[in-house]
N, CA, C, O and the ligand as a Tripos MOL2 file, in Angstrom:
@<TRIPOS>MOLECULE
protein
  213   211    54     0     0
PROTEIN
NO_CHARGES

@<TRIPOS>ATOM
      1 N           7.8210   90.0710  217.0450 N.3       1 MET1
      2 CA          9.3250   89.5830  217.2020 C.3       1 MET1
      3 C           9.6820   88.5740  216.2080 C.2       1 MET1
      4 O           8.9870   87.5780  216.0080 O.2       1 MET1
      5 N          10.8860   88.8590  215.5160 N.am      2 ALA2
      6 CA         11.1790   88.0240  214.4370 C.3       2 ALA2
      7 C          11.8530   86.7200  214.8620 C.2       2 ALA2
      8 O          13.0690   86.6040  214.7070 O.2       2 ALA2
      9 N          11.1490   85.7690  215.3710 N.am      3 GLU3
     10 CA         11.6740   84.5100  215.7700 C.3       3 GLU3
     11 C          11.7650   83.6500  214.6560 C.2       3 GLU3
     12 O          10.8260   83.6410  213.8600 O.2       3 GLU3
     13 N          12.7340   82.9340  214.4730 N.am      4 ALA4
     14 CA         13.0150   82.0900  213.3900 C.3       4 ALA4
     15 C          11.9730   80.8590  213.4860 C.2       4 ALA4
     16 O          11.9270   80.0820  214.4400 O.2       4 ALA4
     17 N          11.2170   80.8100  212.4450 N.am      5 CYS5
     18 CA         10.2200   79.7690  212.2970 C.3       5 CYS5
     19 C          10.8440   78.6830  211.5340 C.2       5 CYS5
     20 O          11.4190   78.9760  210.4860 O.2       5 CYS5
     21 N          10.7980   77.3970  211.9520 N.am      6 LYS6
     22 CA         11.3080   76.3280  211.1420 C.3       6 LYS6
     23 C          10.2600   75.6140  210.3640 C.2       6 LYS6
     24 O          10.4980   74.5660  209.7650 O.2       6 LYS6
     25 N           9.1380   76.1740  210.3790 N.am      7 HIS7
     26 CA          7.9970   75.6910  209.6280 C.3       7 HIS7
     27 C           7.7860   74.1840  209.8630 C.2       7 HIS7
     28 O           7.8870   73.4260  208.8990 O.2       7 HIS7
     29 N           7.4880   73.6890  211.1260 N.am      8 PRO8
     30 CA          7.3910   72.2540  211.4110 C.3       8 PRO8
     31 C           6.1540   71.6630  210.8550 C.2       8 PRO8
     32 O           6.0570   70.4370  210.8120 O.2       8 PRO8
     33 N           5.1570   72.4570  210.4060 N.am      9 ALA9
     34 CA          3.9630   71.9190  209.9750 C.3       9 ALA9
     35 C           3.4090   72.7520  208.8470 C.2       9 ALA9
     36 O           3.2230   73.9400  209.1080 O.2       9 ALA9
     37 N           3.1290   72.3440  207.6950 N.am     10 VAL10
     38 CA          2.5620   73.0110  206.6390 C.3      10 VAL10
     39 C           1.3090   72.3470  206.0820 C.2      10 VAL10
     40 O           1.0580   71.1530  206.2410 O.2      10 VAL10
     41 N           0.5040   73.2450  205.3860 N.am     11 ARG11
     42 CA         -0.6640   72.7690  204.6610 C.3      11 ARG11
     43 C          -0.7010   73.3430  203.2750 C.2      11 ARG11
     44 O          -0.2760   74.4730  203.0330 O.2      11 ARG11
     45 N          -1.2330   72.5180  202.3370 N.am     12 VAL12
     46 CA         -1.2960   72.9110  201.0700 C.3      12 VAL12
     47 C          -2.4310   73.9340  200.8810 C.2      12 VAL12
     48 O          -3.5770   73.6160  201.1980 O.2      12 VAL12
     49 N          -2.1440   75.2110  200.3520 N.am     13 VAL13
     50 CA         -3.1610   76.1900  200.2900 C.3      13 VAL13
     51 C          -3.5970   76.4760  198.8500 C.2      13 VAL13
     52 O          -4.6640   77.0450  198.6170 O.2      13 VAL13
     53 N          -2.7040   76.0480  197.8240 N.am     14 SER14
     54 CA         -2.9140   76.2720  196.4290 C.3      14 SER14
     55 C          -2.1030   75.5840  195.5610 C.2      14 SER14
     56 O          -0.8870   75.5660  195.7520 O.2      14 SER14
     57 N          -2.6900   74.9250  194.4860 N.am     15 ARG15
     58 CA         -1.9750   74.0560  193.5780 C.3      15 ARG15
     59 C          -2.2440   74.4140  192.1420 C.2      15 ARG15
     60 O          -3.3790   74.6320  191.7160 O.2      15 ARG15
     61 N          -1.1090   74.4680  191.3870 N.am     16 THR16
     62 CA         -1.4390   74.9020  190.0010 C.3      16 THR16
     63 C          -0.6470   73.7710  189.3170 C.2      16 THR16
     64 O          -0.0020   72.9190  189.9280 O.2      16 THR16
     65 N          -0.7760   73.8660  187.9000 N.am     17 GLU17
     66 CA         -0.3790   72.8020  187.0620 C.3      17 GLU17
     67 C           1.1320   72.2540  187.3760 C.2      17 GLU17
     68 O           1.4710   71.0700  187.3740 O.2      17 GLU17
     69 N           1.9420   73.3670  187.6410 N.am     18 ASP18
     70 CA          3.4000   73.0170  187.7720 C.3      18 ASP18
     71 C           3.9200   73.4070  189.2210 C.2      18 ASP18
     72 O           5.0600   73.1040  189.5730 O.2      18 ASP18
     73 N           3.1670   73.9930  189.9270 N.am     19 SER19
     74 CA          3.7420   74.0730  191.4150 C.3      19 SER19
     75 C           2.4440   74.1200  192.4460 C.2      19 SER19
     76 O           1.2430   74.2020  192.1880 O.2      19 SER19
     77 N           3.1110   74.0410  193.6510 N.am     20 GLU20
     78 CA          2.1410   73.8350  194.6230 C.3      20 GLU20
     79 C           2.5260   74.8300  195.8660 C.2      20 GLU20
     80 O           3.7040   74.9540  196.2000 O.2      20 GLU20
     81 N           1.6820   75.3940  196.4000 N.am     21 PHE21
     82 CA          2.0180   76.4320  197.4880 C.3      21 PHE21
     83 C           1.3730   75.8560  198.9040 C.2      21 PHE21
     84 O           0.2340   75.4260  199.0840 O.2      21 PHE21
     85 N           2.4090   75.9780  199.8020 N.am     22 VAL22
     86 CA          2.0250   75.5590  201.2020 C.3      22 VAL22
     87 C           2.1340   76.6340  202.2640 C.2      22 VAL22
     88 O           3.0130   77.4880  202.1450 O.2      22 VAL22
     89 N           1.3390   76.6520  203.2490 N.am     23 GLU23
     90 CA          1.3600   77.6780  204.1640 C.3      23 GLU23
     91 C           1.7650   76.9070  205.4930 C.2      23 GLU23
     92 O           1.3450   75.8000  205.8270 O.2      23 GLU23
     93 N           2.6440   77.6880  206.1700 N.am     24 CYS24
     94 CA          3.0170   77.1920  207.5390 C.3      24 CYS24
     95 C           1.9780   77.5080  208.5020 C.2      24 CYS24
     96 O           1.4880   78.6350  208.5840 O.2      24 CYS24
     97 N           1.5910   76.4010  209.3240 N.am     25 VAL25
     98 CA          0.4910   76.4830  210.2760 C.3      25 VAL25
     99 C           0.9740   77.4380  211.3660 C.2      25 VAL25
    100 O           0.1720   78.1010  212.0240 O.2      25 VAL25
    101 N           2.2350   77.4980  211.5420 N.am     26 GLN26
    102 CA          2.6480   78.3530  212.8070 C.3      26 GLN26
    103 C           2.7790   79.8120  212.5500 C.2      26 GLN26
    104 O           2.2710   80.6400  213.3070 O.2      26 GLN26
    105 N           3.4620   80.1370  211.4800 N.am     27 CYS27
    106 CA          3.7280   81.4770  211.2300 C.3      27 CYS27
    107 C           2.8910   82.0630  210.0680 C.2      27 CYS27
    108 O           2.7660   83.2740  209.8870 O.2      27 CYS27
    109 N           2.3370   81.1190  209.3070 N.am     28 GLY28
    110 CA          1.3330   81.5880  208.1540 C.3      28 GLY28
    111 C           2.1000   82.0430  206.8540 C.2      28 GLY28
    112 O           1.5320   82.5600  205.8920 O.2      28 GLY28
    113 N           3.3780   81.8090  206.9270 N.am     29 GLU29
    114 CA          4.1680   82.1700  205.7060 C.3      29 GLU29
    115 C           3.7640   81.2240  204.6280 C.2      29 GLU29
    116 O           3.5290   80.0460  204.8970 O.2      29 GLU29
    117 N           3.6690   81.7230  203.3510 N.am     30 VAL30
    118 CA          3.3620   80.8190  202.2860 C.3      30 VAL30
    119 C           4.4710   80.8060  201.3360 C.2      30 VAL30
    120 O           5.0820   81.8270  201.0230 O.2      30 VAL30
    121 N           4.7220   79.6660  200.8900 N.am     31 PHE31
    122 CA          5.9780   79.4440  199.9610 C.3      31 PHE31
    123 C           5.7280   78.2750  199.0720 C.2      31 PHE31
    124 O           4.8810   77.4400  199.3890 O.2      31 PHE31
    125 N           6.4660   78.1670  197.9070 N.am     32 ASP32
    126 CA          6.4140   77.1120  196.9440 C.3      32 ASP32
    127 C           6.8450   75.8680  197.6670 C.2      32 ASP32
    128 O           7.8130   75.8940  198.4270 O.2      32 ASP32
    129 N           6.2240   74.8990  197.4700 N.am     33 SER33
    130 CA          6.5320   73.5320  198.0820 C.3      33 SER33
    131 C           7.9670   73.0570  197.7080 C.2      33 SER33
    132 O           8.6040   72.3920  198.5250 O.2      33 SER33
    133 N           8.4740   73.3690  196.5360 N.am     34 GLU34
    134 CA          9.7790   73.0340  196.1500 C.3      34 GLU34
    135 C          10.7740   73.8130  197.1580 C.2      34 GLU34
    136 O          11.6820   73.2330  197.7540 O.2      34 GLU34
    137 N          10.5290   75.0520  197.2680 N.am     35 GLU35
    138 CA         11.3090   75.8230  198.1630 C.3      35 GLU35
    139 C          11.2440   75.2760  199.6240 C.2      35 GLU35
    140 O          12.2500   75.2830  200.3330 O.2      35 GLU35
    141 N          10.2000   74.8630  200.0010 N.am     36 PHE36
    142 CA         10.0870   74.2640  201.3260 C.3      36 PHE36
    143 C          10.8510   72.9200  201.3810 C.2      36 PHE36
    144 O          11.5350   72.6800  202.3760 O.2      36 PHE36
    145 N          10.7710   72.0180  200.3510 N.am     37 GLU37
    146 CA         11.7270   70.9170  200.3940 C.3      37 GLU37
    147 C          13.2710   71.2630  200.3620 C.2      37 GLU37
    148 O          14.0990   70.5870  200.9740 O.2      37 GLU37
    149 N          13.5470   72.2130  199.7060 N.am     38 ASP38
    150 CA         14.9180   72.7280  199.8980 C.3      38 ASP38
    151 C          15.4640   73.0410  201.2350 C.2      38 ASP38
    152 O          16.5840   72.7270  201.6400 O.2      38 ASP38
    153 N          14.4930   73.7360  201.9190 N.am     39 MET39
    154 CA         14.8030   74.1020  203.3450 C.3      39 MET39
    155 C          14.7990   72.8890  204.1870 C.2      39 MET39
    156 O          15.5740   72.8060  205.1390 O.2      39 MET39
    157 N          13.9570   71.9270  203.8870 N.am     40 ARG40
    158 CA         13.9670   70.7510  204.8460 C.3      40 ARG40
    159 C          15.1860   69.9400  204.5230 C.2      40 ARG40
    160 O          15.6600   69.2450  205.4220 O.2      40 ARG40
    161 N          15.7600   69.9530  203.3090 N.am     41 ILE41
    162 CA         16.8850   69.1490  202.9760 C.3      41 ILE41
    163 C          18.1780   69.8840  203.6320 C.2      41 ILE41
    164 O          19.0890   69.2120  204.1160 O.2      41 ILE41
    165 N          18.2020   71.2230  203.6200 N.am     42 GLU42
    166 CA         19.4240   71.9410  204.2470 C.3      42 GLU42
    167 C          19.2280   71.7000  205.6620 C.2      42 GLU42
    168 O          20.2690   71.4880  206.2830 O.2      42 GLU42
    169 N          18.0400   71.6790  206.3910 N.am     43 GLU43
    170 CA         17.8890   71.4990  207.7430 C.3      43 GLU43
    171 C          18.3750   70.1000  208.0320 C.2      43 GLU43
    172 O          19.2010   69.9480  208.9320 O.2      43 GLU43
    173 N          17.9580   69.1250  207.3830 N.am     44 SER44
    174 CA         18.4260   67.7770  207.7000 C.3      44 SER44
    175 C          19.9360   67.4950  207.5650 C.2      44 SER44
    176 O          20.5450   66.6940  208.2740 O.2      44 SER44
    177 N          20.4890   68.2540  206.5580 N.am     45 LEU45
    178 CA         21.9420   68.1730  206.3810 C.3      45 LEU45
    179 C          22.6070   68.6330  207.4990 C.2      45 LEU45
    180 O          23.5720   68.0350  207.9760 O.2      45 LEU45
    181 N          22.0610   69.8640  208.0410 N.am     46 ARG46
    182 CA         22.7290   70.5010  209.2530 C.3      46 ARG46
    183 C          22.6130   69.5870  210.4030 C.2      46 ARG46
    184 O          23.5870   69.3420  211.1150 O.2      46 ARG46
    185 N          21.3260   69.0220  210.6260 N.am     47 ASP47
    186 CA         21.1220   68.1800  211.7660 C.3      47 ASP47
    187 C          22.1480   66.9990  211.7090 C.2      47 ASP47
    188 O          22.7970   66.6670  212.7000 O.2      47 ASP47
    189 N          22.2610   66.3720  210.4650 N.am     48 GLY48
    190 CA         23.1660   65.3030  210.4520 C.3      48 GLY48
    191 C          24.4480   65.5500  210.7400 C.2      48 GLY48
    192 O          25.1240   64.6220  211.1850 O.2      48 GLY48
    193 N          25.0110   66.7920  210.5520 N.am     49 GLU49
    194 CA         26.4200   67.0890  210.7950 C.3      49 GLU49
    195 C          26.4270   67.2160  212.4530 C.2      49 GLU49
    196 O          27.3760   66.7790  213.1050 O.2      49 GLU49
    197 N          25.4120   67.7840  212.9990 N.am     50 GLU50
    198 CA         25.4380   67.9520  214.4670 C.3      50 GLU50
    199 C          25.4700   66.6250  215.2720 C.2      50 GLU50
    200 O          26.1100   66.4350  216.3060 O.2      50 GLU50
    201 N          24.6440   65.7070  214.6030 N.am     51 ASP51
    202 CA         24.5660   64.2790  215.2150 C.3      51 ASP51
    203 C          25.8290   63.4690  215.1230 C.2      51 ASP51
    204 O          25.9740   62.4330  215.7730 O.2      51 ASP51
    205 N          26.7770   63.9700  214.2760 N.am     52 LYS52
    206 CA         27.9810   63.1100  214.0620 C.3      52 LYS52
    207 C          28.7970   63.0660  215.1530 C.2      52 LYS52
    208 O          29.0290   64.1390  215.7100 O.2      52 LYS52
    209 N          29.3510   61.9370  215.6410 N.am     53 GLU53
    210 CA         30.0960   61.7240  216.7280 C.3      53 GLU53
    211 C          31.4570   61.2170  216.5160 C.2      53 GLU53
    212 O          32.1920   61.0010  217.4800 O.2      53 GLU53
    213 ZN          6.7240   78.8850  209.8870 Zn       54 ZN54
@<TRIPOS>BOND
     1     1     2 1
     2     2     3 1
     3     3     4 2
     4     3     5 am
     5     5     6 1
     6     6     7 1
     7     7     8 2
     8     7     9 am
     9     9    10 1
    10    10    11 1
    11    11    12 2
    12    11    13 am
    13    13    14 1
    14    14    15 1
    15    15    16 2
    16    15    17 am
    17    17    18 1
    18    18    19 1
    19    19    20 2
    20    19    21 am
    21    21    22 1
    22    22    23 1
    23    23    24 2
    24    23    25 am
    25    25    26 1
    26    26    27 1
    27    27    28 2
    28    27    29 am
    29    29    30 1
    30    30    31 1
    31    31    32 2
    32    31    33 am
    33    33    34 1
    34    34    35 1
    35    35    36 2
    36    35    37 am
    37    37    38 1
    38    38    39 1
    39    39    40 2
    40    39    41 am
    41    41    42 1
    42    42    43 1
    43    43    44 2
    44    43    45 am
    45    45    46 1
    46    46    47 1
    47    47    48 2
    48    47    49 am
    49    49    50 1
    50    50    51 1
    51    51    52 2
    52    51    53 am
    53    53    54 1
    54    54    55 1
    55    55    56 2
    56    55    57 am
    57    57    58 1
    58    58    59 1
    59    59    60 2
    60    59    61 am
    61    61    62 1
    62    62    63 1
    63    63    64 2
    64    63    65 am
    65    65    66 1
    66    66    67 1
    67    67    68 2
    68    67    69 am
    69    69    70 1
    70    70    71 1
    71    71    72 2
    72    71    73 am
    73    73    74 1
    74    74    75 1
    75    75    76 2
    76    75    77 am
    77    77    78 1
    78    78    79 1
    79    79    80 2
    80    79    81 am
    81    81    82 1
    82    82    83 1
    83    83    84 2
    84    83    85 am
    85    85    86 1
    86    86    87 1
    87    87    88 2
    88    87    89 am
    89    89    90 1
    90    90    91 1
    91    91    92 2
    92    91    93 am
    93    93    94 1
    94    94    95 1
    95    95    96 2
    96    95    97 am
    97    97    98 1
    98    98    99 1
    99    99   100 2
   100    99   101 am
   101   101   102 1
   102   102   103 1
   103   103   104 2
   104   103   105 am
   105   105   106 1
   106   106   107 1
   107   107   108 2
   108   107   109 am
   109   109   110 1
   110   110   111 1
   111   111   112 2
   112   111   113 am
   113   113   114 1
   114   114   115 1
   115   115   116 2
   116   115   117 am
   117   117   118 1
   118   118   119 1
   119   119   120 2
   120   119   121 am
   121   121   122 1
   122   122   123 1
   123   123   124 2
   124   123   125 am
   125   125   126 1
   126   126   127 1
   127   127   128 2
   128   127   129 am
   129   129   130 1
   130   130   131 1
   131   131   132 2
   132   131   133 am
   133   133   134 1
   134   134   135 1
   135   135   136 2
   136   135   137 am
   137   137   138 1
   138   138   139 1
   139   139   140 2
   140   139   141 am
   141   141   142 1
   142   142   143 1
   143   143   144 2
   144   143   145 am
   145   145   146 1
   146   146   147 1
   147   147   148 2
   148   147   149 am
   149   149   150 1
   150   150   151 1
   151   151   152 2
   152   151   153 am
   153   153   154 1
   154   154   155 1
   155   155   156 2
   156   155   157 am
   157   157   158 1
   158   158   159 1
   159   159   160 2
   160   159   161 am
   161   161   162 1
   162   162   163 1
   163   163   164 2
   164   163   165 am
   165   165   166 1
   166   166   167 1
   167   167   168 2
   168   167   169 am
   169   169   170 1
   170   170   171 1
   171   171   172 2
   172   171   173 am
   173   173   174 1
   174   174   175 1
   175   175   176 2
   176   175   177 am
   177   177   178 1
   178   178   179 1
   179   179   180 2
   180   179   181 am
   181   181   182 1
   182   182   183 1
   183   183   184 2
   184   183   185 am
   185   185   186 1
   186   186   187 1
   187   187   188 2
   188   187   189 am
   189   189   190 1
   190   190   191 1
   191   191   192 2
   192   191   193 am
   193   193   194 1
   194   194   195 1
   195   195   196 2
   196   195   197 am
   197   197   198 1
   198   198   199 1
   199   199   200 2
   200   199   201 am
   201   201   202 1
   202   202   203 1
   203   203   204 2
   204   203   205 am
   205   205   206 1
   206   206   207 1
   207   207   208 2
   208   207   209 am
   209   209   210 1
   210   210   211 1
   211   211   212 2
@<TRIPOS>SUBSTRUCTURE
     1 MET1         2 RESIDUE 1 A MET
     2 ALA2         6 RESIDUE 1 A ALA
     3 GLU3        10 RESIDUE 1 A GLU
     4 ALA4        14 RESIDUE 1 A ALA
     5 CYS5        18 RESIDUE 1 A CYS
     6 LYS6        22 RESIDUE 1 A LYS
     7 HIS7        26 RESIDUE 1 A HIS
     8 PRO8        30 RESIDUE 1 A PRO
     9 ALA9        34 RESIDUE 1 A ALA
    10 VAL10       38 RESIDUE 1 A VAL
    11 ARG11       42 RESIDUE 1 A ARG
    12 VAL12       46 RESIDUE 1 A VAL
    13 VAL13       50 RESIDUE 1 A VAL
    14 SER14       54 RESIDUE 1 A SER
    15 ARG15       58 RESIDUE 1 A ARG
    16 THR16       62 RESIDUE 1 A THR
    17 GLU17       66 RESIDUE 1 A GLU
    18 ASP18       70 RESIDUE 1 A ASP
    19 SER19       74 RESIDUE 1 A SER
    20 GLU20       78 RESIDUE 1 A GLU
    21 PHE21       82 RESIDUE 1 A PHE
    22 VAL22       86 RESIDUE 1 A VAL
    23 GLU23       90 RESIDUE 1 A GLU
    24 CYS24       94 RESIDUE 1 A CYS
    25 VAL25       98 RESIDUE 1 A VAL
    26 GLN26      102 RESIDUE 1 A GLN
    27 CYS27      106 RESIDUE 1 A CYS
    28 GLY28      110 RESIDUE 1 A GLY
    29 GLU29      114 RESIDUE 1 A GLU
    30 VAL30      118 RESIDUE 1 A VAL
    31 PHE31      122 RESIDUE 1 A PHE
    32 ASP32      126 RESIDUE 1 A ASP
    33 SER33      130 RESIDUE 1 A SER
    34 GLU34      134 RESIDUE 1 A GLU
    35 GLU35      138 RESIDUE 1 A GLU
    36 PHE36      142 RESIDUE 1 A PHE
    37 GLU37      146 RESIDUE 1 A GLU
    38 ASP38      150 RESIDUE 1 A ASP
    39 MET39      154 RESIDUE 1 A MET
    40 ARG40      158 RESIDUE 1 A ARG
    41 ILE41      162 RESIDUE 1 A ILE
    42 GLU42      166 RESIDUE 1 A GLU
    43 GLU43      170 RESIDUE 1 A GLU
    44 SER44      174 RESIDUE 1 A SER
    45 LEU45      178 RESIDUE 1 A LEU
    46 ARG46      182 RESIDUE 1 A ARG
    47 ASP47      186 RESIDUE 1 A ASP
    48 GLY48      190 RESIDUE 1 A GLY
    49 GLU49      194 RESIDUE 1 A GLU
    50 GLU50      198 RESIDUE 1 A GLU
    51 ASP51      202 RESIDUE 1 A ASP
    52 LYS52      206 RESIDUE 1 A LYS
    53 GLU53      210 RESIDUE 1 A GLU
    54 ZN54       213 GROUP 0 **** ****
């Protein structure tokens, strides 16, 4: 079932000279750590809006 994973925890699986790959410990998806940072930034921006009163 395609449940949206927010990748709450990741671990580094591979590192090269100019990039780093992380794997989500929950769903096992592997992505570039930069990509992961972008996701986190979007997520926090969205959370910030929701928290606004
Ligand atoms: Zn995940």
